[in-house]
C-alpha positions as CSV (number, residue, x, y, z in Angstrom):
1,M,0.0,0.0,0.0
2,N,1.3,3.5,-0.8
3,D,2.6,5.1,2.4
4,H,1.0,8.5,1.6
5,N,-2.2,7.3,0.0
6,P,-4.9,9.8,1.3
7,R,-7.7,7.4,0.6
8,L,-7.2,4.6,3.0
9,P,-10.2,2.5,3.9
10,E,-12.2,3.7,6.9
11,P,-11.3,1.6,9.9
12,R,-14.0,0.3,12.2
13,N,-11.9,-1.6,14.7
14,V,-8.8,0.4,15.7
15,L,-6.0,-0.8,18.0
16,I,-3.5,1.5,19.7
17,R,-0.3,0.0,21.0
18,G,0.4,2.3,24.0
19,T,3.6,2.9,25.8
20,N,4.9,0.8,28.7
21,W,5.5,3.5,31.3
22,A,3.0,5.6,33.2
23,G,4.7,8.9,32.4
24,D,4.8,8.2,28.7
25,T,1.2,7.0,28.8
26,I,0.2,10.4,30.2
27,I,2.3,12.3,27.7
28,S,0.6,10.3,24.8
29,L,-2.9,11.0,26.0
30,P,-3.4,14.1,23.8
31,A,-2.7,12.0,20.7
32,A,-5.0,9.2,22.0
33,K,-7.8,11.7,22.6
34,G,-7.4,12.9,19.0
35,I,-7.6,9.4,17.6
36,R,-10.6,8.6,19.8
37,S,-12.3,11.7,18.3
38,L,-11.1,10.9,14.7
39,F,-12.7,7.4,14.8
40,S,-15.7,8.1,17.0
41,Q,-17.9,5.9,15.0
42,G,-15.7,2.9,15.4
43,T,-14.2,0.9,18.2
44,V,-10.9,1.9,19.7
45,T,-8.9,-0.7,21.8
46,Y,-5.7,0.0,23.7
47,W,-2.9,-2.6,24.0
48,V,-0.7,-1.9,27.0
49,P,0.9,-3.5,30.1
50,E,-1.4,-4.2,33.0
51,N,0.1,-1.5,35.2
52,V,-1.0,1.4,32.9
53,A,-4.4,0.0,31.8
54,P,-6.3,2.0,34.6
55,I,-4.9,5.3,33.2
56,V,-6.3,4.8,29.6
57,H,-9.6,3.5,31.0
58,A,-10.0,6.6,33.2
59,A,-8.9,8.9,30.4
60,G,-11.8,7.7,28.3
61,V,-9.7,7.2,25.2
62,C,-10.8,3.7,24.3
63,D,-13.7,1.2,24.5
64,D,-11.6,-1.7,25.6
65,V,-8.1,-2.6,26.8
66,I,-5.9,-5.7,26.0
67,T,-3.3,-6.1,28.7
68,F,-0.3,-8.3,29.4
69,P,2.1,-8.7,32.4
70,A,4.9,-6.1,32.2
71,H,7.5,-8.9,32.4
72,S,6.1,-11.9,30.5
73,G,8.6,-14.2,28.7
74,G,10.9,-13.4,25.9
75,P,10.2,-11.1,22.9
76,L,9.6,-14.0,20.4
77,L,7.2,-16.0,22.6
78,R,5.5,-12.8,23.7
79,S,4.9,-11.7,20.0
80,I,3.5,-15.1,19.0
81,S,1.2,-15.3,22.0
82,M,-0.1,-11.7,21.6
83,A,-0.5,-12.0,17.8
84,E,-2.9,-14.9,18.4
85,R,-4.9,-12.9,20.8
86,L,-5.0,-9.9,18.4
87,R,-5.9,-12.0,15.4
88,K,-9.1,-13.2,17.1
89,R,-10.2,-9.6,17.5
90,S,-10.1,-8.8,13.7
91,F,-8.6,-5.4,14.0
92,D,-8.3,-3.5,10.8
93,F,-5.9,-0.7,11.8
94,V,-3.2,-0.6,14.5
95,I,-1.5,2.6,15.5
96,L,1.9,2.1,17.3
97,F,2.8,4.7,19.9
98,Q,5.5,2.4,21.2
99,N,8.6,2.5,19.1
100,A,9.8,-1.1,19.6
101,F,10.4,-3.6,16.8
102,E,8.4,-6.1,18.8
103,S,5.1,-4.3,18.6
104,A,5.4,-3.9,14.8
105,F,6.4,-7.6,14.5
106,T,3.5,-8.7,16.6
107,S,1.1,-6.6,14.5
108,F,2.5,-8.1,11.4
109,L,2.1,-11.6,12.7
110,A,-1.5,-10.7,13.7
111,R,-2.2,-9.9,10.1
112,I,-3.7,-6.5,10.9
113,P,-4.2,-4.9,7.4
114,L,-3.1,-1.3,8.3
115,R,-0.1,-0.9,10.5
116,A,0.9,2.7,11.3
117,G,3.9,4.1,13.1
118,Y,7.3,5.8,12.9
119,A,9.7,3.6,10.9
120,T,12.2,3.3,13.7
121,D,14.2,0.3,15.1
122,L,14.4,-1.5,11.7
123,R,10.6,-2.0,11.6
124,G,9.9,0.0,8.4
125,P,9.2,-3.1,6.3
126,L,6.6,-4.3,8.8
127,L,4.6,-1.1,8.5
128,N,2.5,0.0,5.5
129,V,1.5,3.4,6.9
130,R,5.0,4.8,7.6
131,I,4.7,8.1,9.4
132,P,7.4,10.8,8.7
133,F,8.9,12.6,11.6
134,P,7.5,16.1,11.9
135,P,10.0,18.9,11.4
136,N,12.0,19.8,14.5
137,I,10.3,17.1,16.5
138,R,13.5,16.5,18.5
139,N,13.4,20.0,19.8
140,Q,9.8,19.8,21.0
141,H,8.1,18.3,24.0
142,Q,7.6,14.5,23.7
143,A,3.8,15.0,23.6
144,F,4.3,16.4,20.0
145,Y,6.1,13.2,19.1
146,Y,2.9,11.3,19.7
147,L,0.8,14.1,18.2
148,G,2.8,13.8,15.1
149,I,1.3,10.3,14.7
150,Y,-2.2,11.5,15.2
151,E,-1.9,14.5,12.9
152,F,-0.5,12.4,10.0
153,I,-3.3,9.9,10.4
154,A,-5.9,12.7,10.6
155,S,-4.5,14.0,7.3
156,L,-5.4,10.7,5.7
157,Y,-9.1,11.1,6.8
158,P,-10.0,14.7,5.9
159,G,-13.2,16.0,7.5
160,H,-13.0,13.6,10.5
161,G,-11.4,15.8,13.1
162,K,-9.0,18.6,14.0
163,H,-5.7,18.0,12.2
164,E,-3.5,20.0,14.6
165,I,-3.5,20.2,18.4
166,D,-1.6,23.2,19.7
167,E,-2.3,22.8,23.4
168,P,-1.8,19.2,24.5
169,D,-4.4,18.1,27.1
170,C,-3.0,15.4,29.4
171,T,-5.7,15.7,32.1
172,I,-7.9,13.0,33.5
173,P,-11.0,14.2,35.5
174,F,-11.7,12.9,39.0
175,S,-15.1,13.1,40.6
176,S,-15.7,14.6,44.0
177,S,-16.6,11.2,45.3
178,S,-13.3,9.7,44.3
179,K,-11.5,12.6,46.0
180,Q,-13.5,12.1,49.1
181,K,-12.6,8.4,49.1
182,A,-8.9,9.3,48.8
183,R,-9.2,11.6,51.8
184,E,-10.8,8.8,53.8
185,M,-7.8,6.6,53.0
186,V,-5.6,9.2,54.6
187,L,-7.7,8.9,57.8
188,Q,-7.5,5.1,57.7
189,I,-3.7,5.1,57.7
190,G,-3.5,7.5,60.6
191,G,-3.4,10.8,58.9
192,D,-5.5,14.0,59.3
193,D,-7.4,15.0,56.2
194,R,-8.4,18.4,57.7
195,K,-4.9,19.6,57.3
196,P,-3.5,20.8,54.0
197,I,-2.2,17.7,52.2
198,F,1.2,17.6,50.6
199,C,2.1,14.5,48.6
200,L,5.8,13.6,48.4
201,C,7.0,11.0,45.8
202,P,10.5,9.9,46.7
203,G,10.8,6.8,44.4
204,S,11.9,6.3,40.8
205,A,11.7,2.9,39.3
206,N,13.9,3.4,36.3
207,S,16.7,5.4,37.8
208,Q,18.2,5.6,41.3
209,A,20.2,8.7,40.2
210,K,16.9,10.6,39.8
211,R,16.1,10.3,43.5
212,W,16.3,13.3,45.7
213,P,18.2,12.2,48.9
214,Q,16.2,10.5,51.6
215,D,17.3,12.9,54.3
216,Y,16.2,15.8,52.1
217,F,12.7,14.4,51.7
218,A,12.6,13.9,55.5
219,E,13.7,17.4,56.2
220,L,11.2,18.9,53.7
221,A,8.4,16.9,55.3
222,D,9.4,18.4,58.7
223,L,9.5,21.9,57.2
224,L,6.1,21.5,55.6
225,T,4.6,20.2,58.9
226,E,6.1,23.1,60.8
227,Q,5.3,26.0,58.4
228,Y,2.1,24.8,56.8
229,G,0.6,22.6,59.5
230,A,0.7,20.0,56.7
231,Q,-0.4,16.4,56.5
232,V,2.5,14.9,54.5
233,V,1.5,11.8,52.5
234,F,4.3,9.8,50.9
235,C,3.1,8.1,47.6
236,G,4.7,5.3,45.7
237,S,4.5,1.8,44.4
238,P,4.4,-1.2,46.7
239,E,8.1,-1.7,45.9
240,E,8.9,1.7,47.4
241,T,7.3,1.0,50.8
242,E,10.6,0.3,52.5
243,L,12.2,3.4,51.0
244,I,9.4,5.5,52.4
245,E,9.5,3.9,55.8
246,Q,13.2,4.8,56.0
247,I,12.4,8.4,55.2
248,I,9.7,8.6,57.8
249,S,12.0,7.1,60.4
250,I,14.5,9.9,60.0
251,Q,12.0,12.7,60.3
252,Q,12.6,14.9,63.3
253,K,8.8,15.1,63.7
254,P,7.5,11.8,62.2
255,S,4.2,13.1,60.9
256,G,4.3,11.6,57.4
257,V,2.0,8.7,56.5
258,N,2.9,6.0,53.9
259,M,0.4,5.5,51.1
260,S,2.6,3.2,49.0
261,G,0.8,-0.1,48.2
262,R,-2.4,1.0,50.0
263,T,-4.2,2.2,46.9
264,D,-4.2,1.7,43.1
265,I,-2.8,4.2,40.6
266,L,-6.2,6.0,40.3
267,G,-6.6,6.2,44.0
268,M,-3.2,7.9,44.3
269,M,-4.1,10.3,41.5
270,A,-7.4,11.2,43.2
271,L,-5.4,12.0,46.4
272,M,-3.0,14.1,44.4
273,S,-5.9,16.0,42.9
274,C,-7.1,17.2,46.3
275,S,-3.6,17.9,47.7
276,L,-2.2,21.4,48.1
277,M,0.9,20.3,46.2
278,V,2.8,17.3,44.9
279,I,6.6,17.2,45.1
280,S,8.1,14.4,43.0
281,N,11.3,13.1,41.5
282,D,11.5,13.0,37.7
283,T,9.4,9.9,37.3
284,G,5.9,8.7,36.4
285,S,4.3,10.1,39.6
286,A,5.0,13.7,38.5
287,H,3.1,13.1,35.3
288,L,0.2,11.4,37.2
289,A,0.0,14.5,39.4
290,A,-0.2,16.8,36.4
291,A,-2.8,14.6,34.8
292,A,-4.8,14.8,38.0
293,S,-4.6,18.7,37.7
294,A,-2.6,18.9,40.9
295,T,0.0,21.6,41.5
296,V,3.3,19.6,41.1
297,V,6.9,20.4,41.5
298,T,9.3,18.0,39.7
299,L,12.9,17.8,40.9
300,F,15.5,17.3,38.2
301,G,19.2,16.5,38.6
302,P,20.7,13.9,36.2
303,T,18.1,14.7,33.6
304,S,16.8,17.9,32.1
305,P,13.1,18.9,31.9
306,G,13.3,19.5,28.2
307,A,11.0,17.2,26.3
308,T,9.7,15.1,29.2
309,A,8.6,17.5,31.9
310,P,5.0,17.2,33.1
311,L,2.6,19.3,31.1
312,G,0.0,21.8,32.4
313,S,-0.3,25.2,33.8
314,R,0.2,23.9,37.4
315,A,3.3,21.9,36.6
316,H,6.6,23.4,37.8
317,T,10.2,22.2,37.6
318,L,13.3,22.7,39.8
319,E,16.8,21.8,38.5
320,G,19.9,20.9,40.5
321,T,23.2,22.1,39.2
322,A,26.4,20.1,38.8
323,S,29.2,20.1,36.2
324,C,28.5,16.4,35.4
325,A,24.8,16.9,34.8
326,P,22.9,15.9,32.8
327,C,24.4,12.4,32.8
328,R,21.5,9.9,32.6
329,H,23.3,7.4,34.8
330,F,21.1,4.8,36.5
331,K,23.1,5.2,39.7
332,C,25.2,8.3,40.5
333,P,28.9,7.3,40.4
334,D,29.7,10.2,42.8
335,P,28.7,9.3,46.4
336,A,28.0,13.0,47.0
337,H,25.3,13.0,44.3
338,P,26.0,16.7,43.6
339,C,23.2,17.5,41.2
340,M,20.4,16.4,43.6
341,R,22.2,17.6,46.7
342,S,22.4,21.1,45.2
343,L,18.6,21.3,45.6
344,T,18.4,21.9,49.3
345,P,15.1,21.4,51.3
346,R,15.1,25.1,52.1
347,H,15.5,26.0,48.5
348,V,12.6,23.7,47.5
349,L,10.5,25.1,50.4
350,E,11.0,28.7,49.1
351,S,9.9,27.6,45.7
352,I,6.8,25.9,47.1
353,H,5.9,29.0,49.0
354,R,6.4,31.2,45.9
355,I,4.3,28.9,43.7
356,L,1.4,28.8,46.3
357,V,1.4,32.5,46.7
358,S,1.3,33.0,42.9
359,E,-1.6,30.5,42.6
360,R,-3.6,32.3,45.3
361,S,-3.1,35.7,43.6
């Protein structure tokens, strides 16, 4: 099929291969919302790991979700198994947000007639709707990387929807009842929901170097308790429970409560949406907070905000300084961890105060 044929057959059963990480899933939501609108008369299904399925469900960008365990066998067996599942669903168009060879190979094995995506990772021959990279895409936020996919596909179906999205919308709405349920969880774990809630997110699954030091998180929690009468809630995955307990144990005034593993991803987002502020490392939790329309401050050290910072008018960033940054090491080779240590708790507190004052005014 001609890569640039503007008269492709109208799909009725569309599949989107989403990304594997929560942050990337949030960043790709504007493109997913566009595709959902573009093919509003058809069925849109998402294909993602189990851990991010609740996000796309809540965002309302699909009719159904096909999931798989995040770590499930090798690539070849995974492709064969998933291709069998997809073939039974008779999809006529698959749109690949994920850039891996495996997703294109799986779609090819599943005999999906139209397979669209960027021709990266040697997968061009497996795609028959090859999407050209938009001009200057490497200098834009990553949301426009995914929007480039949507806008090209929209150009193939004139009259079906808006072809350009200038202001990416990554938000997911939360009802007042879900927020109230989140506040009740704070009470159940020994917190006080009558106090202003600050959510602190000290983990980072894909990089230890991105983590602000534990003693800094503990000191900031004490400062927030002292100056704002705050109820500090530490948020994270079940795997981060021990990390958070260590932070709480070194607080001078142990007033923080540990929410890790006590709620699902949507429960955590609902809590973030009714907090005064979220302070997070450069990880998925920062994007979840922005998607929940919370005020969020993301702490950057070994990475730069650039193309991957959380989006939204209430999303803010703070950058540490070090001659070796940015480095993208998984673990900092310098025990002093200079980039993150340069962001002191007092400095972060001053920024928090400035942001809150600005929001009130």
